N, C-alpha and C positions, 0 to 999 in steps of 0.2 A: 724219380728223377725227371719222369717225361714231364710231370705236371709243373715243376719247375724251369723246364725250357718253355714250355707254355706261355706263364706268366712273362718269363724274361722277353720270349718273342712279342708278346703284347706290347711290352714295355720299349723295344725296337720298332715296332710299327706306329707308335705313339699313340695306341688306345687307350693306355693305362698311363698314369706318374709313375715315377720312381716311389714317391710315397703310398700310393695305392696299391704296388708291387710291393713294398715291403711288408703291408698288412696281410697280404694274401700269403706271400711266402711265412708269415710268422704264423698264422694260421695254418696253413700247410705242416708247418714242421712238429706244430701240438695235435696233427691227426693220427688215429690209429689203422693202419690198412687193413682191411680184411681180406682173406680168401676169397679169388675169383674161381669159382669152376671153369672150366673152357665148355662143358655142353652142358644144355641145361639136362635136368635130370628125365628121367622115360616118362614121367608123369606132368612133365613141363615146370615153371616155375610154380609152386605150390604156395610157395611160403616165401616172406622176404626174407633176404640174406642180412645179418646187423654185423658190424662189428663187436671185435669183442668188449665188455663193459656195459654199464646200464644206462649212461647219458645220453641225451639226444645226440648231444654235438659227437658221439660215436657210432652215430647211423649213417647210414649209405644213402645215396641217390643212385639208383638202377634204372638205364635204359637200356632194354630188349628190343631189338627188331631183327624179325628174319622174313624174307621174302621169298617167292617162289622160285626167282633165280639162283636162288641159294646163298645171295647177299647177308651177313650177320652183323649186327653191332652190338655189345654185348660191353656198357660203361658203367664202371661203378666209382663215384665219386663221392668223398666225406661231404655230409650237409654244410659245415661249417664252411668248407672252401667253397662250395655251390653258392651258398647265400654272399659271401664275401664277393664272391665275382658275378653276380646277379646284381648285386648293388652298386659295384665298381663299372660292370660293362653295358648291363643291362641284358645280356642276352648269354646264351649256354655256348660250350665250347666244344657243341657235337653238332655233327653236320652228315649225312648218309642219304644217298641215291635214293630219291622219293620223298624227301625232307620237306619239300618245297609245297607238298600237298597238305602239309600239316602247317595250322596259324602258331607259328613258333612263338610268336608276342605273347599269346594266349595262353600257350603252356608256361611260357616264362613265367607269366604273372601267376598262373595257377599254382606252381612251384614254388615261388617266393612265399607268398600265403602260406601253403602248406608249411613250408620250411619256420616262418615266423610265429606260426601256431604251434608248432612242434606237432603235427599230424604224421602219423603212419601209416602205410598201406599204399594200395592201390590209388594214383592220381590217373591215369588214361591206361584204358585196353580196350585195344581195337584190332579187330579182325574186319580187313577188307575183303570186297568179291573176290580181288585178284589172289587172295591166298597170304598176302602180308598180315604180319602181325606187330603191333607197337604196344609195348609196356612200360609205364614210368611208375616207380611207388620207392616209397621210403621205407627201410627196414633195417 
């Protein structure tokens, strides 16, 4: 439901057209959500979590960010939705404190290329000197 509201908000703000929103909503309606664990396992995220089913469209893009201050970002989106959103808006609907330190344009391009090539696994895995970690993967 939250994804639908995000899409409608983008129409309201004039970021996408009604036709583009219909395409995103259609793709969202066909996505199979996976369960998202509230916390990382004791050993950390060892393997990407994937949605039930075997097709690439059933895979999820995961963004996990942890900071020393205790900030946590744990986002899981179906690759089909991410692909449509990146092609329509050119950016990810994900922001967090400290994200300005990351080249989001390069990250967005890398994610779209990975999705277009049906790549699985880790795209970004960063451990900063301040203790922050960022992991982006498809699984």
